[in-house]
C-alpha positions, -999 to +999 in steps of 0.1 A: -464+537-891-466+509-921-427+525-926-412+523-891-425+484-889-411+475-924-379+486-913-376+465-885-363+428-888-387+400-890-375+388-852-384+428-843-414+422-863-427+391-843-414+406-807-435+435-823-463+414-830-471+401-795-459+436-779-485+458-787-513+439-789-513+430-754-500+469-742-540+474-757-553+447-738-534+455-708-546+488-712-579+484-714-581+458-684-566+495-665-594+519-677-621+490-677-603+481-641-606+524-633-643+524-640-650+494-616-659+471-645-640+438-638-630+420-603-593+430-600-585+394-587-572+371-610-591+353-636-584+319-638-592+296-614-603+257-601-579+229-603-546+243-601-544+262-632-550+295-617-533+283-584-496+288-598-481+280-568-509+262-544-536+276-520-519+309-513-540+329-530-511+333-559-523+327-595-497+329-617-518+321-646-544+349-652-555+369-683-530+401-665-508+383-655-506+367-692-511+397-707-481+412-685-456+382-702-465+390-737-467+431-732-434+429-710-410+398-731-430+421-759-410+451-758-377+433-737-379+416-768-378+446-795-350+463-770-325+440-770-329+425-807-325+465-823-287+454-803-258+438-815-271+411-793-278+371-807-308+367-812-316+335-792-297+355-761-317+384-770-349+356-767-340+339-741-336+371-721-367+387-729-388+353-721-370+357-684-377+396-683-418+379-691-413+355-672-404+385-645-435+404-653-456+377-645-446+366-608-445+402-606-480+404-616-497+371-595-473+389-564-486+421-563-527+402-566-511+381-542-502+409-518-543+429-529-561+400-520-546+400-486-560+431-482-599+422-482-614+411-447-647+409-444-654+434-418-668+414-390-649+416-355-657+382-337-658+394-302-645+364-284-613+370-299-614+403-276-611+372-243-579+374-228-572+406-237-562+441-219-577+474-227-589+505-217-625+524-197-635+548-222-668+556-212-669+546-173-684+510-164-708+506-134-702+483-109-723+449-106-733+449-142-759+475-132-752+493-168-726+490-198-696+514-205-674+513-238-638+502-237-611+500-264-595+472-272-576+451-303-596+427-316-581+406-347-557+437-355-585+464-353-585+496-322-622+486-317-645+507-294-671+480-274-695+477-252-686+467-218-699+454-180-682+445-154-695+421-122-666+441-099-689+462-073-669+492-077-674+515-113-648+512-138-636+545-143-623+561-176-584+552-183-588+516-163-564+489-175-595+464-177-589+422-191-617+411-215-630+380-191-657+365-216-685+377-233-728+378-231-753+366-243-766+397-259-728+407-273-715+422-250-680+420-236-676+406-199-636+424-182-624+427-146-601+455-136-567+446-141-546+442-109-516+461-105 
């Protein structure tokens, strides 16, 4: 290993000293994340330094992003300086590769954060939506049945009542008109 390192030119040695430790840190972070240690979120937040482009969740300067910058930039620099490329151009291109990795990691984490959901469905968001009776709903609010409806982008099965005189049968289309104090949806038959 020492002989290999000594055969490198001085610029390659610098890139090597950047690339190897940052790669080891990234591998360690990944292993810890697989075992549930670490939150998988951005690491720096607060007064704008971790916010990157603002409140949209794109945090450029996280520990993972900086390590990706150093890792990709270091390995790119090693490869580029090993060719017959001008040293200044190699440093510039390695920096661009590192910046691309930094932005890429931030974007991936932004996408992952957009997948988070509290899991809470607000039944008030169902008002005005059209659903389908799943379990028959007795007329005159004498009992409840169930409907299937998409609420907040989620296909949901929700208990419902109706004030109509007739029982709403399975498969009938219904519109949600309100919610009651017990958490049931109040529905009416969709007029054709």
